[in-house]
ROZAKOL-487973 format. One record per atom (N, C-alpha, C): atom name; x, y, z; residue number from 1; residue in three letters. Coordinates in nm, 3 decimals. Layout:
@zator->CA, u->X, v->Y, w->Z, rovo->NUM, drenlum->Ala
...
***
This chain:
@zator->N, u->7.010, v->10.429, w->12.487, rovo->1, drenlum->Met
@zator->CA, u->7.097, v->10.506, w->12.401, rovo->1, drenlum->Met
@zator->C, u->7.056, v->10.481, w->12.255, rovo->1, drenlum->Met
@zator->N, u->7.034, v->10.586, w->12.176, rovo->2, drenlum->Pro
@zator->CA, u->6.995, v->10.566, w->12.036, rovo->2, drenlum->Pro
@zator->C, u->7.106, v->10.502, w->11.954, rovo->2, drenlum->Pro
@zator->N, u->7.068, v->10.419, w->11.859, rovo->3, drenlum->Arg
@zator->CA, u->7.166, v->10.354, w->11.771, rovo->3, drenlum->Arg
@zator->C, u->7.210, v->10.453, w->11.664, rovo->3, drenlum->Arg
@zator->N, u->7.337, v->10.448, w->11.625, rovo->4, drenlum->Pro
@zator->CA, u->7.383, v->10.536, w->11.517, rovo->4, drenlum->Pro
@zator->C, u->7.319, v->10.495, w->11.385, rovo->4, drenlum->Pro
@zator->N, u->7.306, v->10.589, w->11.291, rovo->5, drenlum->Pro
@zator->CA, u->7.246, v->10.552, w->11.162, rovo->5, drenlum->Pro
@zator->C, u->7.329, v->10.445, w->11.092, rovo->5, drenlum->Pro
@zator->N, u->7.263, v->10.357, w->11.023, rovo->6, drenlum->Arg
@zator->CA, u->7.330, v->10.249, w->10.952, rovo->6, drenlum->Arg
@zator->C, u->7.400, v->10.303, w->10.827, rovo->6, drenlum->Arg
@zator->N, u->7.523, v->10.267, w->10.811, rovo->7, drenlum->Ser
@zator->CA, u->7.598, v->10.310, w->10.693, rovo->7, drenlum->Ser
@zator->C, u->7.551, v->10.228, w->10.573, rovo->7, drenlum->Ser
@zator->N, u->7.537, v->10.295, w->10.462, rovo->8, drenlum->Arg
@zator->CA, u->7.492, v->10.225, w->10.343, rovo->8, drenlum->Arg
@zator->C, u->7.609, v->10.174, w->10.261, rovo->8, drenlum->Arg
@zator->N, u->7.720, v->10.246, w->10.262, rovo->9, drenlum->Tyr
@zator->CA, u->7.831, v->10.213, w->10.173, rovo->9, drenlum->Tyr
@zator->C, u->7.959, v->10.184, w->10.250, rovo->9, drenlum->Tyr
@zator->N, u->8.041, v->10.099, w->10.191, rovo->10, drenlum->Ala
@zator->CA, u->8.178, v->10.075, w->10.236, rovo->10, drenlum->Ala
@zator->C, u->8.267, v->10.116, w->10.119, rovo->10, drenlum->Ala
@zator->N, u->8.387, v->10.160, w->10.151, rovo->11, drenlum->Tyr
@zator->CA, u->8.481, v->10.205, w->10.048, rovo->11, drenlum->Tyr
@zator->C, u->8.609, v->10.124, w->10.058, rovo->11, drenlum->Tyr
@zator->N, u->8.666, v->10.094, w->9.943, rovo->12, drenlum->Arg
@zator->CA, u->8.786, v->10.011, w->9.938, rovo->12, drenlum->Arg
@zator->C, u->8.890, v->10.076, w->9.848, rovo->12, drenlum->Arg
@zator->N, u->9.014, v->10.078, w->9.895, rovo->13, drenlum->Leu
@zator->CA, u->9.128, v->10.126, w->9.818, rovo->13, drenlum->Leu
@zator->C, u->9.211, v->10.004, w->9.784, rovo->13, drenlum->Leu
@zator->N, u->9.236, v->9.984, w->9.656, rovo->14, drenlum->Glu
@zator->CA, u->9.311, v->9.864, w->9.617, rovo->14, drenlum->Glu
@zator->C, u->9.409, v->9.895, w->9.504, rovo->14, drenlum->Glu
@zator->N, u->9.510, v->9.813, w->9.495, rovo->15, drenlum->Gly
@zator->CA, u->9.610, v->9.828, w->9.390, rovo->15, drenlum->Gly
@zator->C, u->9.743, v->9.773, w->9.437, rovo->15, drenlum->Gly
@zator->N, u->9.839, v->9.773, w->9.348, rovo->16, drenlum->Arg
@zator->CA, u->9.974, v->9.726, w->9.378, rovo->16, drenlum->Arg
@zator->C, u->10.072, v->9.839, w->9.356, rovo->16, drenlum->Arg
@zator->N, u->10.189, v->9.823, w->9.415, rovo->17, drenlum->Arg
@zator->CA, u->10.292, v->9.925, w->9.402, rovo->17, drenlum->Arg
@zator->C, u->10.320, v->9.955, w->9.255, rovo->17, drenlum->Arg
@zator->N, u->10.323, v->10.085, w->9.225, rovo->18, drenlum->Glu
@zator->CA, u->10.355, v->10.138, w->9.092, rovo->18, drenlum->Glu
@zator->C, u->10.259, v->10.090, w->8.982, rovo->18, drenlum->Glu
@zator->N, u->10.141, v->10.047, w->9.019, rovo->19, drenlum->Asn
@zator->CA, u->10.037, v->10.008, w->8.924, rovo->19, drenlum->Asn
@zator->C, u->9.914, v->10.094, w->8.951, rovo->19, drenlum->Asn
@zator->N, u->9.814, v->10.085, w->8.866, rovo->20, drenlum->Pro
@zator->CA, u->9.693, v->10.164, w->8.893, rovo->20, drenlum->Pro
@zator->C, u->9.632, v->10.131, w->9.030, rovo->20, drenlum->Pro
@zator->N, u->9.573, v->10.231, w->9.093, rovo->21, drenlum->Ser
@zator->CA, u->9.501, v->10.212, w->9.220, rovo->21, drenlum->Ser
@zator->C, u->9.355, v->10.245, w->9.194, rovo->21, drenlum->Ser
@zator->N, u->9.268, v->10.179, w->9.268, rovo->22, drenlum->Tyr
@zator->CA, u->9.125, v->10.192, w->9.246, rovo->22, drenlum->Tyr
@zator->C, u->9.053, v->10.225, w->9.375, rovo->22, drenlum->Tyr
@zator->N, u->8.949, v->10.308, w->9.364, rovo->23, drenlum->Leu
@zator->CA, u->8.855, v->10.332, w->9.472, rovo->23, drenlum->Leu
@zator->C, u->8.725, v->10.262, w->9.434, rovo->23, drenlum->Leu
@zator->N, u->8.676, v->10.177, w->9.523, rovo->24, drenlum->Thr
@zator->CA, u->8.555, v->10.101, w->9.496, rovo->24, drenlum->Thr
@zator->C, u->8.450, v->10.134, w->9.602, rovo->24, drenlum->Thr
@zator->N, u->8.326, v->10.154, w->9.560, rovo->25, drenlum->Thr
@zator->CA, u->8.213, v->10.178, w->9.649, rovo->25, drenlum->Thr
@zator->C, u->8.129, v->10.051, w->9.651, rovo->25, drenlum->Thr
@zator->N, u->8.100, v->10.001, w->9.772, rovo->26, drenlum->Val
@zator->CA, u->8.022, v->9.879, w->9.788, rovo->26, drenlum->Val
@zator->C, u->7.894, v->9.913, w->9.864, rovo->26, drenlum->Val
@zator->N, u->7.778, v->9.877, w->9.808, rovo->27, drenlum->Asp
@zator->CA, u->7.649, v->9.898, w->9.872, rovo->27, drenlum->Asp
@zator->C, u->7.623, v->9.781, w->9.966, rovo->27, drenlum->Asp
@zator->N, u->7.602, v->9.810, w->10.095, rovo->28, drenlum->Leu
@zator->CA, u->7.585, v->9.706, w->10.196, rovo->28, drenlum->Leu
@zator->C, u->7.440, v->9.678, w->10.233, rovo->28, drenlum->Leu
@zator->N, u->7.346, v->9.745, w->10.174, rovo->29, drenlum->Asn
@zator->CA, u->7.208, v->9.736, w->10.221, rovo->29, drenlum->Asn
@zator->C, u->7.128, v->9.617, w->10.171, rovo->29, drenlum->Asn
@zator->N, u->7.176, v->9.543, w->10.077, rovo->30, drenlum->Asp
@zator->CA, u->7.102, v->9.425, w->10.030, rovo->30, drenlum->Asp
@zator->C, u->7.143, v->9.307, w->10.120, rovo->30, drenlum->Asp
@zator->N, u->7.052, v->9.260, w->10.202, rovo->31, drenlum->Val
@zator->CA, u->7.083, v->9.156, w->10.300, rovo->31, drenlum->Val
@zator->C, u->7.143, v->9.033, w->10.232, rovo->31, drenlum->Val
@zator->N, u->7.263, v->8.995, w->10.277, rovo->32, drenlum->Gly
@zator->CA, u->7.331, v->8.878, w->10.224, rovo->32, drenlum->Gly
@zator->C, u->7.390, v->8.896, w->10.085, rovo->32, drenlum->Gly
@zator->N, u->7.385, v->9.018, w->10.032, rovo->33, drenlum->Asn
@zator->CA, u->7.431, v->9.042, w->9.895, rovo->33, drenlum->Asn
@zator->C, u->7.492, v->9.181, w->9.883, rovo->33, drenlum->Asn
@zator->N, u->7.620, v->9.196, w->9.905, rovo->34, drenlum->Ser
@zator->CA, u->7.685, v->9.324, w->9.885, rovo->34, drenlum->Ser
@zator->C, u->7.712, v->9.341, w->9.737, rovo->34, drenlum->Ser
@zator->N, u->7.708, v->9.465, w->9.690, rovo->35, drenlum->Leu
@zator->CA, u->7.722, v->9.491, w->9.548, rovo->35, drenlum->Leu
@zator->C, u->7.817, v->9.608, w->9.525, rovo->35, drenlum->Leu
@zator->N, u->7.920, v->9.588, w->9.444, rovo->36, drenlum->Ala
@zator->CA, u->8.009, v->9.699, w->9.406, rovo->36, drenlum->Ala
@zator->C, u->7.933, v->9.786, w->9.308, rovo->36, drenlum->Ala
@zator->N, u->7.907, v->9.911, w->9.347, rovo->37, drenlum->Val
@zator->CA, u->7.826, v->10.000, w->9.263, rovo->37, drenlum->Val
@zator->C, u->7.911, v->10.098, w->9.181, rovo->37, drenlum->Val
@zator->N, u->8.037, v->10.113, w->9.217, rovo->38, drenlum->Asp
@zator->CA, u->8.125, v->10.204, w->9.142, rovo->38, drenlum->Asp
@zator->C, u->8.270, v->10.165, w->9.167, rovo->38, drenlum->Asp
@zator->N, u->8.351, v->10.172, w->9.064, rovo->39, drenlum->Arg
@zator->CA, u->8.495, v->10.145, w->9.077, rovo->39, drenlum->Arg
@zator->C, u->8.565, v->10.230, w->8.974, rovo->39, drenlum->Arg
@zator->N, u->8.661, v->10.310, w->9.020, rovo->40, drenlum->Phe
@zator->CA, u->8.733, v->10.392, w->8.924, rovo->40, drenlum->Phe
@zator->C, u->8.880, v->10.403, w->8.962, rovo->40, drenlum->Phe
@zator->N, u->8.961, v->10.429, w->8.864, rovo->41, drenlum->Thr
@zator->CA, u->9.105, v->10.447, w->8.884, rovo->41, drenlum->Thr
@zator->C, u->9.129, v->10.583, w->8.946, rovo->41, drenlum->Thr
@zator->N, u->9.214, v->10.588, w->9.048, rovo->42, drenlum->Thr
@zator->CA, u->9.253, v->10.716, w->9.106, rovo->42, drenlum->Thr
@zator->C, u->9.396, v->10.748, w->9.063, rovo->42, drenlum->Thr
@zator->N, u->9.415, v->10.871, w->9.024, rovo->43, drenlum->Thr
@zator->CA, u->9.550, v->10.916, w->8.985, rovo->43, drenlum->Thr
@zator->C, u->9.616, v->10.996, w->9.097, rovo->43, drenlum->Thr
@zator->N, u->9.552, v->11.002, w->9.213, rovo->44, drenlum->Ala
@zator->CA, u->9.610, v->11.075, w->9.326, rovo->44, drenlum->Ala
@zator->C, u->9.748, v->11.019, w->9.357, rovo->44, drenlum->Ala
@zator->N, u->9.844, v->11.105, w->9.371, rovo->45, drenlum->Gly
@zator->CA, u->9.980, v->11.065, w->9.408, rovo->45, drenlum->Gly
@zator->C, u->10.055, v->10.988, w->9.302, rovo->45, drenlum->Gly
@zator->N, u->10.011, v->10.995, w->9.178, rovo->46, drenlum->Arg
@zator->CA, u->10.074, v->10.912, w->9.073, rovo->46, drenlum->Arg
@zator->C, u->10.222, v->10.943, w->9.053, rovo->46, drenlum->Arg
@zator->N, u->10.269, v->11.059, w->9.095, rovo->47, drenlum->Ser
@zator->CA, u->10.411, v->11.092, w->9.077, rovo->47, drenlum->Ser
@zator->C, u->10.498, v->11.042, w->9.193, rovo->47, drenlum->Ser
@zator->N, u->10.437, v->10.981, w->9.295, rovo->48, drenlum->Leu
@zator->CA, u->10.515, v->10.931, w->9.409, rovo->48, drenlum->Leu
@zator->C, u->10.597, v->10.809, w->9.368, rovo->48, drenlum->Leu
@zator->N, u->10.725, v->10.805, w->9.404, rovo->49, drenlum->Pro
@zator->CA, u->10.806, v->10.688, w->9.370, rovo->49, drenlum->Pro
@zator->C, u->10.766, v->10.567, w->9.455, rovo->49, drenlum->Pro
@zator->N, u->10.740, v->10.455, w->9.391, rovo->50, drenlum->Gly
@zator->CA, u->10.701, v->10.334, w->9.463, rovo->50, drenlum->Gly
@zator->C, u->10.564, v->10.345, w->9.526, rovo->50, drenlum->Gly
@zator->N, u->10.476, v->10.426, w->9.470, rovo->51, drenlum->Arg
@zator->CA, u->10.341, v->10.451, w->9.525, rovo->51, drenlum->Arg
@zator->C, u->10.266, v->10.321, w->9.547, rovo->51, drenlum->Arg
@zator->N, u->10.218, v->10.301, w->9.670, rovo->52, drenlum->Glu
@zator->CA, u->10.144, v->10.181, w->9.705, rovo->52, drenlum->Glu
@zator->C, u->10.028, v->10.218, w->9.798, rovo->52, drenlum->Glu
@zator->N, u->9.905, v->10.178, w->9.766, rovo->53, drenlum->Pro
@zator->CA, u->9.791, v->10.211, w->9.852, rovo->53, drenlum->Pro
@zator->C, u->9.805, v->10.149, w->9.990, rovo->53, drenlum->Pro
@zator->N, u->9.770, v->10.226, w->10.094, rovo->54, drenlum->Glu
@zator->CA, u->9.789, v->10.179, w->10.231, rovo->54, drenlum->Glu
@zator->C, u->9.663, v->10.179, w->10.316, rovo->54, drenlum->Glu
@zator->N, u->9.574, v->10.275, w->10.302, rovo->55, drenlum->Gly
@zator->CA, u->9.457, v->10.275, w->10.389, rovo->55, drenlum->Gly
@zator->C, u->9.364, v->10.390, w->10.359, rovo->55, drenlum->Gly
@zator->N, u->9.249, v->10.389, w->10.426, rovo->56, drenlum->Met
@zator->CA, u->9.152, v->10.496, w->10.405, rovo->56, drenlum->Met
@zator->C, u->9.060, v->10.509, w->10.525, rovo->56, drenlum->Met
@zator->N, u->8.989, v->10.623, w->10.530, rovo->57, drenlum->Ala
@zator->CA, u->8.893, v->10.652, w->10.636, rovo->57, drenlum->Ala
@zator->C, u->8.793, v->10.754, w->10.585, rovo->57, drenlum->Ala
@zator->N, u->8.676, v->10.757, w->10.647, rovo->58, drenlum->Val
@zator->CA, u->8.578, v->10.860, w->10.618, rovo->58, drenlum->Val
@zator->C, u->8.581, v->10.958, w->10.735, rovo->58, drenlum->Val
@zator->N, u->8.602, v->11.083, w->10.704, rovo->59, drenlum->Arg
@zator->CA, u->8.607, v->11.188, w->10.807, rovo->59, drenlum->Arg
@zator->C, u->8.476, v->11.266, w->10.803, rovo->59, drenlum->Arg
@zator->N, u->8.406, v->11.267, w->10.915, rovo->60, drenlum->Gln
@zator->CA, u->8.284, v->11.346, w->10.925, rovo->60, drenlum->Gln
@zator->C, u->8.324, v->11.488, w->10.960, rovo->60, drenlum->Gln
@zator->N, u->8.303, v->11.579, w->10.868, rovo->61, drenlum->Ser
@zator->CA, u->8.334, v->11.719, w->10.893, rovo->61, drenlum->Ser
@zator->C, u->8.206, v->11.799, w->10.875, rovo->61, drenlum->Ser
@zator->N, u->8.197, v->11.916, w->10.935, rovo->62, drenlum->Pro
@zator->CA, u->8.077, v->11.997, w->10.919, rovo->62, drenlum->Pro
@zator->C, u->8.051, v->12.025, w->10.770, rovo->62, drenlum->Pro
@zator->N, u->7.930, v->12.003, w->10.727, rovo->63, drenlum->Gly
@zator->CA, u->7.896, v->12.031, w->10.588, rovo->63, drenlum->Gly
@zator->C, u->7.895, v->11.908, w->10.501, rovo->63, drenlum->Gly
@zator->N, u->8.003, v->11.830, w->10.503, rovo->64, drenlum->Cys
@zator->CA, u->8.002, v->11.708, w->10.422, rovo->64, drenlum->Cys
@zator->C, u->8.115, v->11.615, w->10.465, rovo->64, drenlum->Cys
@zator->N, u->8.092, v->11.484, w->10.454, rovo->65, drenlum->Pro
@zator->CA, u->8.199, v->11.389, w->10.488, rovo->65, drenlum->Pro
@zator->C, u->8.307, v->11.391, w->10.379, rovo->65, drenlum->Pro
@zator->N, u->8.426, v->11.349, w->10.415, rovo->66, drenlum->Arg
@zator->CA, u->8.536, v->11.342, w->10.320, rovo->66, drenlum->Arg
@zator->C, u->8.600, v->11.203, w->10.330, rovo->66, drenlum->Arg
@zator->N, u->8.629, v->11.147, w->10.214, rovo->67, drenlum->Leu
@zator->CA, u->8.697, v->11.018, w->10.206, rovo->67, drenlum->Leu
@zator->C, u->8.846, v->11.046, w->10.197, rovo->67, drenlum->Leu
@zator->N, u->8.922, v->10.998, w->10.295, rovo->68, drenlum->Ala
@zator->CA, u->9.067, v->11.018, w->10.297, rovo->68, drenlum->Ala
@zator->C, u->9.134, v->10.884, w->10.266, rovo->68, drenlum->Ala
@zator->N, u->9.238, v->10.887, w->10.184, rovo->69, drenlum->Phe
@zator->CA, u->9.310, v->10.764, w->10.152, rovo->69, drenlum->Phe
@zator->C, u->9.458, v->10.796, w->10.139, rovo->69, drenlum->Phe
@zator->N, u->9.540, v->10.697, w->10.172, rovo->70, drenlum->Gly
@zator->CA, u->9.682, v->10.722, w->10.178, rovo->70, drenlum->Gly
@zator->C, u->9.765, v->10.624, w->10.096, rovo->70, drenlum->Gly
@zator->N, u->9.884, v->10.672, w->10.060, rovo->71, drenlum->Phe
@zator->CA, u->9.980, v->10.592, w->9.984, rovo->71, drenlum->Phe
@zator->C, u->10.115, v->10.595, w->10.054, rovo->71, drenlum->Phe
@zator->N, u->10.183, v->10.483, w->10.049, rovo->72, drenlum->Tyr
@zator->CA, u->10.321, v->10.471, w->10.094, rovo->72, drenlum->Tyr
@zator->C, u->10.410, v->10.501, w->9.973, rovo->72, drenlum->Tyr
@zator->N, u->10.522, v->10.567, w->9.997, rovo->73, drenlum->Ser
@zator->CA, u->10.621, v->10.585, w->9.890, rovo->73, drenlum->Ser
@zator->C, u->10.759, v->10.577, w->9.952, rovo->73, drenlum->Ser
@zator->N, u->10.858, v->10.558, w->9.868, rovo->74, drenlum->Asn
@zator->CA, u->10.995, v->10.542, w->9.915, rovo->74, drenlum->Asn
@zator->C, u->11.086, v->10.630, w->9.830, rovo->74, drenlum->Asn
@zator->N, u->11.147, v->10.729, w->9.893, rovo->75, drenlum->Thr
@zator->CA, u->11.238, v->10.819, w->9.823, rovo->75, drenlum->Thr
@zator->C, u->11.378, v->10.803, w->9.881, rovo->75, drenlum->Thr
@zator->N, u->11.467, v->10.745, w->9.806, rovo->76, drenlum->Ser
@zator->CA, u->11.607, v->10.725, w->9.850, rovo->76, drenlum->Ser
@zator->C, u->11.614, v->10.661, w->9.988, rovo->76, drenlum->Ser
@zator->N, u->11.533, v->10.559, w->10.011, rovo->77, drenlum->Gly
@zator->CA, u->11.537, v->10.486, w->10.138, rovo->77, drenlum->Gly
@zator->C, u->11.455, v->10.549, w->10.249, rovo->77, drenlum->Gly
@zator->N, u->11.391, v->10.661, w->10.224, rovo->78, drenlum->Thr
@zator->CA, u->11.308, v->10.727, w->10.324, rovo->78, drenlum->Thr
@zator->C, u->11.162, v->10.691, w->10.300, rovo->78, drenlum->Thr
@zator->N, u->11.101, v->10.624, w->10.398, rovo->79, drenlum->Arg
@zator->CA, u->10.960, v->10.585, w->10.385, rovo->79, drenlum->Arg
@zator->C, u->10.873, v->10.707, w->10.412, rovo->79, drenlum->Arg
@zator->N, u->10.775, v->10.730, w->10.326, rovo->80, drenlum->Gln
@zator->CA, u->10.687, v->10.845, w->10.341, rovo->80, drenlum->Gln
@zator->C, u->10.542, v->10.802, w->10.326, rovo->80, drenlum->Gln
@zator->N, u->10.453, v->10.879, w->10.388, rovo->81, drenlum->Ala
@zator->CA, u->10.309, v->10.857, w->10.373, rovo->81, drenlum->Ala
@zator->C, u->10.248, v->10.986, w->10.318, rovo->81, drenlum->Ala
@zator->N, u->10.160, v->10.972, w->10.223, rovo->82, drenlum->Ser
@zator->CA, u->10.089, v->11.086, w->10.165, rovo->82, drenlum->Ser
@zator->C, u->9.940, v->11.058, w->10.175, rovo->82, drenlum->Ser
@zator->N, u->9.863, v->11.158, w->10.219, rovo->83, drenlum->Val
@zator->CA, u->9.719, v->11.142, w->10.236, rovo->83, drenlum->Val
@zator->C, u->9.647, v->11.235, w->10.140, rovo->83, drenlum->Val
@zator->N, u->9.546, v->11.182, w->10.074, rovo->84, drenlum->Phe
@zator->CA, u->9.463, v->11.259, w->9.980, rovo->84, drenlum->Phe
@zator->C, u->9.318, v->11.249, w->10.027, rovo->84, drenlum->Phe
@zator->N, u->9.234, v->11.336, w->9.976, rovo->85, drenlum->Arg
@zator->CA, u->9.094, v->11.331, w->10.016, rovo->85, drenlum->Arg
@zator->C, u->9.003, v->11.354, w->9.897, rovo->85, drenlum->Arg
@zator->N, u->8.882, v->11.307, w->9.914, rovo->86, drenlum->Lys
@zator->CA, u->8.779, v->11.321, w->9.813, rovo->86, drenlum->Lys
@zator->C, u->8.653, v->11.366, w->9.884, rovo->86, drenlum->Lys
@zator->N, u->8.590, v->11.470, w->9.835, rovo->87, drenlum->Ser
@zator->CA, u->8.470, v->11.521, w->9.900, rovo->87, drenlum->Ser
@zator->C, u->8.342, v->11.484, w->9.827, rovo->87, drenlum->Ser
@zator->N, u->8.353, v->11.436, w->9.704, rovo->88, drenlum->Glu
@zator->CA, u->8.235, v->11.394, w->9.630, rovo->88, drenlum->Glu
@zator->C, u->8.245, v->11.244, w->9.604, rovo->88, drenlum->Glu
@zator->N, u->8.155, v->11.170, w->9.664, rovo->89, drenlum->Phe
@zator->CA, u->8.153, v->11.025, w->9.644, rovo->89, drenlum->Phe
@zator->C, u->8.015, v->10.974, w->9.677, rovo->89, drenlum->Phe
@zator->N, u->7.983, v->10.854, w->9.630, rovo->90, drenlum->Val
@zator->CA, u->7.851, v->10.795, w->9.654, rovo->90, drenlum->Val
@zator->C, u->7.840, v->10.758, w->9.800, rovo->90, drenlum->Val
***
């Protein structure tokens, strides 16, 4: 069985509730030495009350992959999840 292609990058969503959130791209190809190659603030979902980063995934779709990431929010005691996507990334 053929091996799947090796992924070059890992993506990280980080931040604290109601503070800036960041998307970080990490290059995994340098043996024994991972390197953060890009980090930027994301304003996705900034109007959500109690916005807190929760998770992410890469979705392989025809044409181009998409980076999906989600935030938890709390509106009057109701827990909600919101998912955003990015189609241009390293």
